[in-house]
N, C-alpha and C positions, 0 to 999 in steps of 0.2 A: 318717499314711496313706502318705506317700512311702517311709518305711522299710519298711513292709509290702509295698509293690509291689516295691521293690528286692530284698528278701529272696526274694520269690516268683520274680523274674526270675533270680536266681542259682541257685535250685533248678531252674528250668526248663532253664537252660544245662547243668547237671550231668546232668540226665535225658537230654537230647539227645546229649551226648557219650558217655555210657555206652551208649545205644541204638545210636549209630553204630558203636561197637566191636563190639557183638553182631552187628549186621547185616553188618559187614565180615567178621568171622570166619565167620559162618554161610554167607554166599554162597560163600566160598572153600573151605568144607568139603563143599559139595554135590558129588555124583558128576559127574565130567567137568570141571566148572569153566567159567569164561568162555572159555578157549581152545578147548575142545571145542565150545562153543556157536557160536563164531565160525567155526571151520574146518569143522565138520560132517564130511561123508564125505571131504573133501579132506585131512584131517590125516595127516601123516606125522611120524615122530620129528624130522626136520630142521625142518619147518614149525612144529611145536609148540614146539621149542626157540627158534626165531627169534621167534615171536610172544610167547612168555613173556618173552624179553629185551626186545622192543619195548615190552611193557606193564609191564615192571618186576616181573613175577611171579617172577623168579628171585632177587629180593632178600629179605632177612629180613622177616618179617611186620611187626614194628614200623616198619620203614622204609617198607614198602608202605602201612601205615595213615597215617603222617604225610603221605606224598605224596597219599594219597586225600583226607585232610582239607584239605590245601592246595588241591587242585583243587575240592573241594566248596564251600569258602568262596568261590571264584571263580565258582561255578555250573557247573563243568565236571564232569559225571558220565559222560561218554562218549557213544557213539552207539548208538542202538537197532539191534538186529540182526533183530528179528522183528516187533514191534508196528507200528512205522513205519520200515522199514529205511532207514538212511542219515540219519535225522533225529536231532537232538540229543535226548538223553534228557530233559533239563529241558524242552525245547519240547513233548515228548510229554505230560508232566505238565501243563504250562500250557494246552495245547490241550484236554485232557480235563477239567480242573478245573471250568470253568463248568457243564458238564452235571451233575456230581455235586453242586455247590453248589446248583443249581436243584432237583434231586431231593431233596436232604437238607433244604433249607429248607422245602419243601412238606410233607415227611414229618414234620419236627419241629413245624411249625405245626399239622398235623392232630393230632399226639400231644398237644400242649399245650392246644389249644383244646377238645379232647374230654376229655382225661385230668383236668385240674384241675377244671373244673366238675362233671364226673360224680363225681370223688372227693369233692368237697365235699358234693354232693347225697347221695351214698351214706352219708357219715358223719352228716349231719344226720338221715337217715331209716334209721338202723341197724336191721337186722332186717326191713325192709320188702321188698316184692317188687322194688322198684327197686334196693335195695342188693344183694339176692341175685342178681338178673339181671346187674347190672354186675360183681359179683365173679366170677361164672361166666365171663362174656365175657372178663374180664381174664386169667383162668387159661388160657383157650383161646389167647389172644394170646401168652402166655408159652410155653405148651407146644408149640404148632405151629411147626415150623421155618419160617423166612422163605421158603426156596425152595419149600416145599410150598404155602404160602399164595399165593405168586406164580403157581405153576402152576394152582392152582384158579381164581384171579381171571382169569388169561389164558384158561383153557379156557371158563369160563362167560360172561364179559363180552365177550371178543373173538372167540372161535371159535364157541361155541354160539349166543349171542344177537346177536353182531355189533354191539354197542353202542359199543365203543371199539377203537382200533387194537391190532393184535397185538404190534407191536414197533417199535423205532426211536424217534427223537426228533421227527421231523416227516415228513410225507408226501413220498416221493421225487418229485422234479421240481417241488415247490412253489417258486415264485419268492419268496424272502425275503431281506431285507437283513440282513447280519451286522454287529453292532456290539460287543456284549460277549461273545458266545458263549453267553449264556443266552437261548434262543430265545423264551421268553415275554416277557422284558424287552425283547428286540430288537424284537419285534412291537409292543409298547406304545410304545417310543421312536420308532419309524419310522411309527407309526400304521397298520401293516399288520395290521389286526384279524383278518383271516382266518388269517394266519400265526400270530398269538398264540394264537388259539382252537385251531388245529390242534396247536400245541405243548402246550397245556393238556390236550387230549384224550390225547395220548401220555404225559403225565406222570401222569395220575390213577391208573392201575393200579399202576405201580411205586411210586408214592408211598404208596398205601394199603398195599401189601404191606410196604414198608419201615417204615411207621409202627406196625405192629401191636405189636411188642415194646416200643418206647418208650412207646406209649400205655398198655400194660398196666402197665409199671413206674411211670410217672408217676401213673396212677390209684391204684395200691395205696399208694404213698408218700403221696400227698395224703390219701387216706382215713384211713390210720393216723395221719398227723400231725394232721389235724383232730380225730380222736377223742381224741388225747392232749391237745390244747389245750382242748377242750370240758370236760375234767375238771379244768382248773386253777382255783385259787381266784380268780384275778383276773377270770376270765370270770363266775363266779357272783357276785362282788362287783359287777361292772358290771351284771349283770341285776338285782341287788337295789337298785342305785341308780336303776333305772328308765330306763337308757339304751335308745335305740331299737335294734331288731334290726339295722338297717343300720350303725349306729355300732359295735356289738359285733362284727359280722361283719368290717368293714373294719379297725378299729383294733386289736382284740384277738385275733380268731380267725385271719383270713387272714394278717395280717402275721407273726404268730409261726409259723403253720403252713407258711409258704412257705420257711422256712430250709432244711429238708432237701430240699424240692422243687427249689429252685434248684440245689443240688449235684447232685441226680439228673439234672436236665436237662443239665447240663454233661457228666456221665459218659456220657449217651446219645449224645453226638456220636461218641465212639469206636465205639459199637455201630452207629451209622448207617453208618459207613465200612465196618465188617466186613460188615454186611448188604447194603451196596451191591454188594459183589463178587458175591453170589449173585443179587440182584435185577436188576442190570444185565445179568448173563449170561443170565438167563431171558428178559428182554424185549429183548435185543440193543440195550441202551441204552449208547451209546458214551461212557462216562464213565471216571473214574479206576478204579472197581471192575472194569469190563470190561478195561481196560488191564492192571490188576494180575493178573487171572486169565490173560490171554493171555501176559503176560511170564513168569509162573510156569510155565505149561504149555510154553511154547516156549523156556524158559531164556534169556530176554532180561535178562541180569544188570545192565546199566547202567540200564534202565528200572525193574527191581526195586529197585535201590538208591535211586533218586531218589523213587520212589513211597512206599516204606516210611518213609524219613526225612522226607519232606514230610508224610505222614500223621501221624507222631509230633509234628512241630513244630506242626501245626494242632491236634492233640488237646491238647497242652500249653498252647498259647496260649488255647484256649477255656477250659481249666480255670483259667488265670490270670484270665481275665475273670470266671469264676464266683466265684473267691476274692475278687476285688474287689467284685463285687455282694454277696457274702455279708457282707463287711466293712461295706459301706454299709448293709445292712439291720440288721445286728447289730454295733454299734461295739465290743463286747467282743472280737470276733475279732481286731481290729488289735493288741491287746496280747499275744496268745499267740505 
């Protein structure tokens, strides 16, 4: 098991290094570049040359990359120019991360708790009204863009029916103690139940919008996987032996059907981050996605660098955990 984890860690490091190269080259190939973003309308040839020399942008690209990696290892990605002017880019990411974690966890929880049971139920009742309805609903979830779903939810539940807040993470002016940066958890830890409930209400609509695609994917993979397992000889043998339905479901069907589902859940983490950019923008939810959209729009290159690389590291780490979970469920994976 240790060799399996070490091998995956080495692969993860290679992925991050390659991605850092791509991000480094891509950001420097954008029109204007970081110098134009910093100077704005005040740039002159003299100021531009002076700033390029100060930032080391007049040096060969490989030298720039090595210095960039040296600073990145130390946590120095530069200073934000637009998202939070004057703030360290890494601090911008760390200050926004708890909001996105809170949103993504709730969205993933909704997708898993609805997708897996419904997928199993639809497979067990293949061809029934329940199966057909669930499949149609999942197709709608995949086909409809996240931002459109977010706009629909916002219009009906917040604007038209006034059931939930329109935007933000918490009601403006609410006196709440900050501990972790995750507002629901902060309210629970400090026993400020009104603040916790207010944060939950602000979370519901963006979390539901963000969960639609992961739910649809998890549902369809679960349904297909259960259908495959139900046709296996060992399931029919277990039924012929007279084992109870509960034993067959837990030991033979679900355990084997969960292998592709576990992988799918891990892959959805990357999708959640991509969807968070649109969802957080629609609901003015100040998380990593909103910061990434602002940084891209305003050409805040230091923040773009740290957000893209941090998102890649999180995605790779989650997939490492998925690989480990996969190896625990199926020991044959460790030998591959």
